[in-house]
C-alpha positions in Angstrom: -1.4 -10.1 0.4 0.9 -7.1 0.0 2.4 -5.9 3.3 4.8 -3.1 4.3 7.7 -4.8 6.2 10.5 -3.5 8.4 11.9 -3.7 11.9 12.3 0.0 12.5 8.9 1.3 11.5 7.1 3.5 14.0 4.3 4.8 11.8 3.2 3.9 8.3 0.7 5.2 5.7 0.1 2.9 2.7 -2.4 3.5 -0.1 -3.1 1.9 -3.5 -4.9 3.5 -6.4 -6.3 2.1 -9.7 -5.5 3.6 -13.1 -8.3 6.2 -12.7 -6.9 7.5 -9.5 -9.6 5.9 -7.3 -8.2 4.7 -3.9 -8.7 1.0 -3.6 -6.8 0.4 -0.3 -5.5 2.5 2.6 -3.8 1.4 5.8 -2.0 3.0 8.8 -0.8 -0.3 10.1 2.1 -2.5 8.8 0.0 -5.5 10.1 -2.8 -4.8 7.6 -2.0 -5.6 4.0 -3.8 -5.4 0.7 -5.4 -8.6 -0.4 -6.2 -7.5 -4.0 -9.8 -6.6 -3.3 -11.9 -3.5 -3.6 -15.4 -3.2 -2.1 -15.3 -6.9 -1.4 -14.5 -7.9 -5.0 -11.2 -9.2 -6.4 -9.7 -6.4 -8.6 -9.0 -7.0 -12.3 -5.5 -7.8 -13.6 -3.9 -4.4 -14.0 -1.2 -2.1 -12.8 -2.0 -0.2 -9.5 -0.1 2.7 -8.1 1.0 2.9 -4.5 2.1 5.7 -2.1 4.0 4.8 1.0 5.2 7.0 3.9 7.1 5.4 6.7 8.4 7.1 9.9 11.2 5.2 11.6 11.8 5.0 15.4 14.6 7.5 15.0 12.2 10.0 13.4 13.5 9.6 9.8 10.7 9.8 7.3 10.8 7.8 4.1 8.4 8.4 1.2 8.1 6.5 -2.1 5.6 5.7 -4.8 5.5 3.2 -7.5 3.5 0.4 -9.2 2.4 -3.1 -8.3 1.0 -5.5 -11.0 -1.9 -7.7 -10.1 -2.3 -10.9 -12.2 -5.4 -13.1 -11.8 
């Protein structure tokens, strides 16, 4: 399971997309992670894009995007 981790996180937005731009996961909680499924089915081995926006307790906002590889 892929989680967002950190001690100073006030708010989080985390989303994952397949290669066709279809959103396969979305969460507004650092306690909810992606288990590698979409619509109840395990996703295929592939590279998935993610977008992450975190707001820290001091109000600083951190945004990043990248890739995660799923191997089955």
